[in-house]
N, C-alpha and C positions, 0 to 999 in steps of 0.2 A: 473609534476604529471603523474604517470603511467596510461595508458588507462586500465580500469578495464573490464575484459571480464568474465561473469559468467552466471549462470542460470537466473539471474535477468535482463539480457540484456547486452548491450555494453554501457559503461558509461565513460565519461571523461570530462575534462575541455576544454573550447573553446580556441583556439589559440595554438601557439607553434609548436613543431615538429610532423610530422606524425608518428604514432606508439607509441608516448608518451602521446598524448592528442587526444581529439575528434576534429580533423581538418576536413575540407571539403573532403580531400582525404580519411580519415578513414570512414566518413559518407557514401561516395559513395561505398567504398570497402565492408562495412558490409551490406549495402542495396543490393548490387549486390550479395553478398553471400547468403542472405536470399532469394532473388528472384530465384537464381539458385537452392537452396535447395528446394524451393516450387515447382518448375517445376518438379523435380525428385520425390518429395513426393506425389504430387497430381495426376500426370500422365494425367492431363487434357490438351487439346490443347490450350484453352484460359483461363487465370487466372484473378482473380479480388482480389484486396487487399484494405482494408480500412485504411486510414491514418488520424490521428488526433494529435493535440499537445496542450500542456499547453501554458501559455502566456509568458514564459521566453524569454529574449531578443534575444537569438540566434535561437528561434524556427522557425521563417519564413525562415531563411537561411538554416537550416538543413532540413526543410520540402521541400523546393524547390529542394535541392540536392537529397533527397530520392525519391520524386515523379518522378523527371526526370530520375533517375537511373532505377526505376521500369518500367516506360514506355519505356525506352531504351531496356529493356529485353522483351518487347512485352506484359507486364502485364498491364491490365486496373486498374485504381486507382479511388476509391471513396474518395474524399478529404473533410473531415469534418472541416478542418481548426482548429479554436479554439474549443477545446472539453475537455473531461475528460477521464481518463483511463477507468472507468467503462462504459462510453458512447460508446467508441470505441469497448469495449468488447461485448456490446449488439448489436452493429451495424453489426458486422461480420456475425452472423447467420441470422439476419433479411435480410441483403443484399445477403445472400447465397454466401458470399465471401469465398475465399480460405485461407485467413489469414488477419492479421492486424499488423500495426506498430503504437505504441504510442511514440511520441517524447516528452520525459519528463525525467528529473532527479529526479522526485518525490520530496522528502524533502530536496535535496541538494541545497546549495546556488546558486545564479544567474549565476556564471561562469561555472556551470556544465550543460551538457545535455546528453541525452541518447536515444538509440533505444530499446524499449521494444517490443518483438516479440510475435505474437499470431498465433495460429493454426486456422483451419476452424471453430472450436467451439467458438472462441473468448477467448480461454484460453491460458495461457503462455506455451511456449514450454518446454518439459522436458529436462533433462540434456544431454541425448544422442543426441537429435535433436540439441541442442545448440552446442554440441561438433562438429557435422558435419559442422555446419555453420561457426564456428571458423576455422576449417580446410580449408574450401572452401575460406574463406577470406585470410588465410595465403598463399595459393597456387595461388590465383588470376586467377583461370581457369574459366573465364567467357566468354560466347558467347552471344553477343548482337544482337538484331533483325535488319533485313534490313528495309529500309525506309517504305515499304508498310505494314510492320508487327508491327509497333510501337504501344504501348498501348495508350489508351485514358484516359482523365481525366474528371470526372464528379464531380462538386462541390455540396455539400449538407450540408447546415448549419442548417437543421431542427432537427438534432438528439438529441440535449439536450432536446428539447420539446418532442420528441418521447420517450426518456428515462424517463422523468417525467410522461408521460402517462402510461408507463410500471409499474412504481412504484405505481401510483394511482390505477392500476388494480389488484395489489396483493390482494389475499383473506384476508390477515390479516391487510390490510390498509383500513380504512374507513374515507374518507375525512370529512364527516359530523360530526363524533365523535370528530375529531381534531378541526374542526371549532367551535363547541360548547364550547370548552375549552377556547377559546379566548386568546391564548398564545401571548406573546410578546418576541421576540428573537433577540439577537444581533448576527450578522454574520461577522466573520473575514475571508475574502477570499484571504488574502495575495497577493492582486493585481494580481491574476491569474484567471483561469476559474471557480474556485469555487465561485467567486464573481458574475458570471453569473448564474450558475446552482442552487446553494442552495437558493438564494432569489426567483428564479422562482418557485422552488418546494414549498417553504413556502407560496408564494402568492397563489398557487393552492390549498393549504391546509387551507387557511383562517387565516394564522398566520401573525401578525404584525411584520414587519422586520425593524430592525435598522442596516444599513449597515456600516461596518468599513473595509476599504481597499478592496473594492469590484470592483475597476476599473482595468480591466485586462491589465495593462501596462507592466507587467513583472518586474517592479521595486519593489522588495520585501521590505516592510517597516520594517521587522524584520527577523531574521533567520527563514526560512520557516518550520523548523521542529516543530510540535505543542507541545512543551514542556513548562512547567511552566515558566522557566526563560525567555522565548521569548514572553510571552502573557500578560504582565502587562497592556497594553492599553485596551484590551477587558475585562479583569477582572475588571478594574475600571469602564468601560462604562456600564457593566451589572448592577452594583450597582447604578450608576448615573441615568440610564434609568428606574430603578426598573423593569428590565426585568425578565422573568421567568427563563431564562438561556441563555447561549451563545453557539454558534457553531463555531468551528475552523476547517478548512480543510487545507491540504497541497496543493502545486501547481497543482497536477493532480487529487486531490479529491478522493483518495482511502484511506486516513487516516482521522479519525473523532475524535475530542475531544470536550468535553462539559465543560462549565463553569457553576458552580452552581449559584443559585440566590443570594448567599452571596458573589460572586466574587472569590470563591475558585475553584480550579481545581476539577472537578468531578473525574478525573483520567483517562488517556487514556486507561489503563488496564480495567477500568470498563465500557467503551463503549460497549465492547462485552458482558460483564457480564449482563448489563441491557437489551440489545437487546435479548440475549438468554433467560433471565428471562421471557420476554414478549412472545417470540415464544414458549418456552417449556411449558408455562402456557396454551397455546392454542392447542399445538400439541405435543404428546409424542414422544421422540426421543433422539438421542445422539448428542454429540458435540465434536469438535476437535479444539485445538489451537496449537501453537508451543511451544517448550521447554522453550522459554524465556518469556512465558506468565504467568499471575497470577494463583495461586491455587484457586482463587475465582470462576473461571468458573467451575472447578471441583466440588466445593461445591454446587453451584447453580444447576448444572446438576443433581447431586445425589439427591438433595432436590426434584427435579421434577421427580425422578425415572429413569433417563437416565444414560448412560455410557459416561465417558469422556476419551479421549485419546490424547496424545501429539505427534506432528510430528516435524521433523527437520524444522529449520527456512527457510522461503522462501515460497511464496504463492503457487507455484506448488507442494511443498511437503505437505502443508496443504490440498490442494484440492485433491491430490491423496489419502490421508488418510481419508478424508471426504467421498469420493466415496466408499472406501473399507469398511467403518464402517457405511454407510448409515446415516451420520450425517445430521441433518436438519438445523443446523446453526453452523458456526465456524468462524475462522479467526485468527488474530494475535493481540497480546496485545498492539500493537502500534496504536490501534484504527481502525483496518481493519475488516470490517464486511463482511462475505461471507454467503449469503443466497441463497441456490440452487433453491428455488422456483422462484427466479429472474434469477440468473446466477452464475456460479462458478468464481467469482472475487470479490475482496474487493471493496465495493461500499458505499460511504458516503451518497448518496441520499437515498438508501435503509435503511441504518442505522438511518438516521435522521427520516424517516417516522415511523420506528418501535419504536424508542425512544419516539416520539410524541404520538403514540398510547398507549404506556405503561403509560406515564404521564397523558394522558387524562382519562384513565380508573382507575388508582390508585388514582389520586388526590394528594393533598399535594404538597410540594416543592421538587425541585431537590436535595437540601441539605438533606432533610429528606429521600429521596430515597437512596441516597448514604450511609447514616448512617445505613440503614436497611440491607446492604450487609456485608458479612464477611470482616473484616478489615485486609488488608495486605498492606504493604508498600514496594515499590521497589526503588532500587538505580540502575541507569544506567550510568556506567562510561566506559571509554575507554583508551587504551594505543596506542599512535601513533606508527605505524610500521616503522622500518628502514630496508634497504636492508640486513643488516648483522644479523637480528634477526631470529633465527630458531623457527618459531611459532609452527610447529608440534612437535618439541622436547620439547618446553615449555608445551604444552598441555599434552603430554605423561607423563612428570615429575609431573604435577599437579594431573593427574589421579592416578598415583602411590602413591603419597603422601597421598591421601585420599581413598585408595583402601578398607578401612574398612567400608566406607559409601556406600549408593546406588548410583551407577555411571551409566550414559548413555553417550555413545560415538558416537551416530548416527549423531551428529552434534556438533563438538567441544567436550567439556567435561561439563556435568551437574552433579553437586554433590548435592544430596538430603539429607539434614540433617532432623532430626525429626521436628524441629521448623522453619527451613528456608532452602533456597537453593541458589546455585550460578551456573551461566551458563557462561562458557568461550568459545568464538568462534571468528574466523576470519570473519570479515564482508564481505558480498558479494558485497557491494556497496561503501565501503571506505577503505583506507589503514590503518585499525585499528584492534586491538583486542577489542571486546566488553566484558565488565564484568557486567553482570546483577545479582542482588541479590534480594531476597524477604524475609521479616521477619514480625514479629507482630508489629514492630514500625520502624519509619524512622531512628532513631538513630542506631538500631540494623542492619538494612539493609545497612546503610552507613558504619558502623564499619566493617561489614563483607566484604564489597567491598574493603575498604581500607586495611584490613588485607590480602586479596587475592592479591591485586595489589602489596603490599609489598613482598609477597612470589614469585610472578611472576618475579619481578625485581631481587630478590635474585637468582632465578633459572637462569635468563638470564644474570646475572652479570652486571645489570644496576646500 
């Protein structure tokens, strides 16, 4: 498996050969490159970095390597140990740290891990900064500190609680309103840190919690990407428990999916739609999501008198466009909620609280809420890449084939038809081409995806 280096971080499978996988040597090299970059970027004499990880099996090993490398560079470390991506993001500015590293491969299976790199604001590095770090890692031009100048390590396991307090303090979150609704919710924490954070948040909001896979052992009980085909257990349990809905998060808790009271998927695309509906109903403003996200957000935004814009895929791209357009909420259609009132990062704790407020104020069931939104259906498929595939050539050929339609090439190729769309792009996190489509029915979305896959194979000679 090739080590993947992108604006999403440095990601790979554990074991194997250095340079091809995320081995201990690669973890040290990229941590050293980040620390070296940070020294030049911040210009401060003494630096501080926040480190946290999800519960995956390789996490402690990678954490020890990264922490030791940073202290070897003379950088002080605030070690949150088991944490979540959004928790590390909020900890960086609270600690007045110079950066942060989250050790997680997000929705990837257990054999994967990654280093996600943050700046002093607790936000992901941009592409130019990431390129400098990759170059430093390639050259291995590191200068480590002498013995009297080594960094220190301070352990702090209070930050999930601090994060929850930050959510409870948001102006649009009222714990008493949620408590009065007497919700019962099933939580699937995929045996990672969401199993710690989400039930704690729900307890603080007076919600009755039924836990499923909430023991942070790192043994994922199902594929950790929160898609319908992986979530049969929680769908069944929501119905069995007569719960109001279910909550599913990925291992690092930046993606959020809901299960309706009838055991059906609320739809990860509609997580952002629902949270935006609540926020826009209280505060006038604009929204942003990425090119692979549902048109439903555009519809809801316009209904509330706001403006919607689409960014390239990748959290840093969405955040950049949100800042440029003064968006009051945004995110990605994979269930990622970015609410700047809290911080510029995808946050399942914030999303959960906003959704509970929406349900408490609207009343009715989650299934009824879903039925009230514009109905779109998505198909998310992929083609595995091989070294001989000319991906860029394929995308150029597909754009040319459909040059009579509305085309965007800011991130792969998006073809907007009048009634549906298709987005083709090379993944930042896996060796695949993603083929996302959206239409007014599932059959239409699937058929469009299959048609496009057939055309890609024809172009590629597969």
